C-alpha positions as CSV (number, residue, x, y, z in Angstrom):
1,X,113.8,113.2,103.6
2,X,117.2,111.9,104.6
3,X,118.6,108.5,103.6
4,X,118.0,106.3,106.7
5,X,120.0,103.1,107.2
6,X,118.4,102.2,110.5
7,X,114.7,102.6,111.1
8,X,112.5,101.4,113.9
9,X,108.9,100.5,113.1
10,X,106.0,100.0,115.6
11,X,102.3,99.2,115.0
12,X,100.2,101.7,116.9
13,X,96.5,102.4,117.4
14,X,95.3,106.0,117.8
15,X,91.5,105.9,118.4
16,X,90.8,109.3,119.9
17,X,91.2,112.7,118.3
18,X,93.3,113.9,121.2
19,X,95.7,110.9,120.7
20,X,96.1,111.8,117.1
21,X,96.8,115.5,117.7
22,X,99.2,114.6,120.5
23,X,101.0,112.2,118.2
24,X,101.3,114.8,115.4
25,X,102.6,117.3,117.9
26,X,105.2,114.8,119.3
27,X,106.4,114.0,115.8
28,X,106.6,117.7,115.0
29,X,109.0,118.3,117.9
30,X,111.8,116.5,116.0
31,X,112.3,119.0,113.2
32,X,115.8,117.7,112.2
33,X,114.0,114.5,111.3
34,X,111.2,116.2,109.3
35,X,110.0,113.7,106.7
36,X,111.7,110.8,108.5
37,X,108.8,110.0,110.8
38,X,106.2,108.2,108.7
39,X,102.9,106.6,109.3
40,X,101.6,104.0,107.0
41,X,98.4,101.9,106.5
42,X,98.1,99.6,103.6
43,X,99.5,101.5,100.5
44,X,99.1,104.9,102.1
45,X,102.1,106.6,103.6
46,X,102.0,110.0,105.2
47,X,104.4,112.2,107.2
48,X,103.6,111.9,110.9
49,X,103.9,115.7,111.2
50,X,100.9,116.2,108.9
51,X,97.6,116.4,110.8
52,X,95.5,116.1,107.6
53,X,97.7,113.2,106.4
54,X,97.3,111.3,109.7
55,X,93.5,112.0,109.7
56,X,93.3,110.5,106.2
57,X,94.2,107.1,107.8
58,X,91.9,105.0,109.9
59,X,94.3,105.0,112.9
60,X,91.7,103.3,115.1
61,X,92.4,100.1,113.1
62,X,96.1,100.6,113.6
63,X,99.0,101.9,111.5
64,X,102.7,101.4,111.3
65,X,105.0,104.3,112.4
66,X,108.6,104.3,111.1
67,X,111.3,106.6,112.6
68,X,115.0,106.8,113.0
69,X,116.6,104.6,115.7
70,X,118.0,107.6,117.6
71,X,114.6,109.0,118.5
72,X,114.3,107.3,121.9
73,X,112.2,110.2,123.3
74,X,109.7,109.7,120.4
75,X,109.6,106.0,121.2
76,X,108.9,106.8,124.9
77,X,105.9,108.9,123.8
78,X,104.3,106.3,121.5
79,X,104.8,103.4,123.9
80,X,101.2,103.6,125.3
81,X,99.9,103.4,121.7
82,X,101.9,100.3,120.6
83,X,99.7,97.3,119.8
84,X,99.8,93.9,118.3
85,X,99.0,93.7,114.6
């Protein structure tokens, strides 16, 4: 994981299996940021590229995704999943 000075966070809800797999696939497309896209819920933090890690969270209740500011394409993908906490 790289040292990030600037990180964007959004609260997202993924309530369908297809949404979860699409999310993991989107995060996986940014290999230079491997380990920099994280999904957290409570005390649990997982890499967004790990399908098993993401499935270990109850994303239907929402989770926080953190990613580098320069990933505008990733932000555009997750926009439909952004929700109020």
